[in-house]
ZAKOL-465830 format. One line per 3 residues: number of its first residue (from 1); their letters; for each residue x, y, z of C-alpha. Coordinates in steps of 0.1 Angstrom, whole numbers. Example, Ala and Ser with C-alpha at 12.3 -4.5 7.8 and 13.67 -1.06 7.14 Angstrom:
2
1> AS> 123,-45,78; 137,-11,71 .
END
This chain:
136
1> MNP> 138,1376,-832; 147,1385,-796; 162,1419,-788 .
4> PIQ> 199,1419,-780; 212,1414,-744; 221,1447,-729 .
7> GAV> 253,1451,-708; 268,1480,-688; 304,1486,-684 .
10> GVL> 319,1508,-657; 350,1530,-664; 367,1543,-632 .
13> CRD> 397,1564,-631; 423,1572,-603; 454,1592,-609 .
16> GRY> 452,1587,-647; 448,1549,-644; 417,1529,-650 .
19> LVI> 402,1499,-631; 403,1467,-651; 395,1432,-640 .
22> QRA> 405,1397,-651; 373,1376,-651; 371,1345,-629 .
25> AAV> 376,1311,-644; 341,1300,-639; 322,1330,-657 .
28> AAP> 316,1338,-693; 348,1349,-711; 369,1332,-684 .
31> LCW> 402,1348,-675; 396,1376,-701; 406,1412,-691 .
34> CFP> 379,1439,-693; 363,1468,-674; 340,1457,-647 .
37> GGT> 304,1453,-658; 277,1428,-668; 241,1421,-680 .
40> VEP> 213,1445,-674; 186,1426,-655; 149,1427,-664 .
43> GES> 134,1459,-652; 167,1475,-643; 181,1507,-660 .
46> ITD> 216,1506,-676; 228,1531,-650; 214,1509,-622 .
49> AVV> 231,1479,-638; 265,1495,-638; 262,1506,-602 .
52> REM> 252,1470,-592; 279,1455,-612; 306,1476,-597 .
55> REE> 293,1467,-562; 290,1430,-570; 323,1426,-589 .
58> VGL> 348,1449,-569; 328,1462,-539; 328,1499,-549 .
61> TVT> 299,1524,-547; 298,1546,-578; 276,1571,-596 .
64> PIR> 273,1571,-634; 284,1604,-650; 278,1598,-688 .
67> QLY> 278,1572,-714; 311,1570,-732; 307,1544,-759 .
70> AWT> 283,1518,-773; 293,1485,-791; 274,1456,-805 .
73> HPK> 290,1422,-808; 293,1414,-845; 283,1376,-840 .
76> RRL> 262,1375,-808; 231,1393,-796; 250,1416,-773 .
79> CLT> 250,1454,-769; 273,1470,-744; 276,1506,-731 .
82> WWS> 306,1520,-713; 299,1546,-686; 323,1570,-669 .
85> LSE> 318,1568,-631; 327,1588,-600; 334,1571,-566 .
88> ESQ> 315,1580,-534; 349,1574,-516; 382,1561,-528 .
91> IPE> 384,1528,-508; 404,1498,-521; 385,1476,-544 .
94> TPN> 375,1442,-530; 373,1417,-558; 345,1391,-555 .
97> PAE> 364,1359,-562; 334,1342,-578; 335,1368,-606 .
100> VAQ> 369,1384,-606; 403,1366,-606; 423,1399,-601 .
103> TQW> 422,1437,-606; 446,1462,-618; 448,1500,-623 .
106> LTP> 463,1506,-657; 468,1534,-684; 450,1527,-718 .
109> NQM> 484,1519,-733; 491,1494,-706; 457,1478,-711 .
112> YQL> 467,1469,-747; 493,1445,-733; 466,1425,-715 .
115> TPM> 457,1391,-730; 432,1378,-736; 409,1408,-735 .
118> TPG> 371,1407,-744; 365,1420,-779; 342,1448,-767 .
121> NTA> 369,1462,-745; 394,1460,-773; 368,1480,-794 .
124> FLN> 365,1506,-767; 402,1511,-764; 404,1514,-802 .
127> ALK> 377,1541,-802; 396,1558,-774; 428,1557,-793 .
130> NGQ> 411,1571,-825; 394,1600,-806; 359,1585,-809 .
133> TIL> 355,1588,-771; 370,1607,-743; 378,1593,-709 .
136> L> 375,1616,-679 .
END
């Protein structure tokens, strides 16, 4: 059996609000809300992947601080890890329209109102609510 696909997810905070994206219509999980992130490419580390995905999806340069959470999809071969990030500068994000329909800066409680949301991000928010992870 093939190993699971690895994914890296970036968690970036400004003034108590976190950057979330609505995925573009032409990508996997179209129009779903989630934190920015994507698949780890062959030969790439998970931290390099989260840095690359943040740059590709929203045009931000970040540094991974620490892993916050890991989740495996119950029906697919997919394992995601969420990473807290710091920014090199607080410039406005620039969504890549090929990957991102829109961005928002929201509190975790506001994120629960977003629909549809990817199952992994729902699991992450539930873990946060239950004290299983700590956002910085």
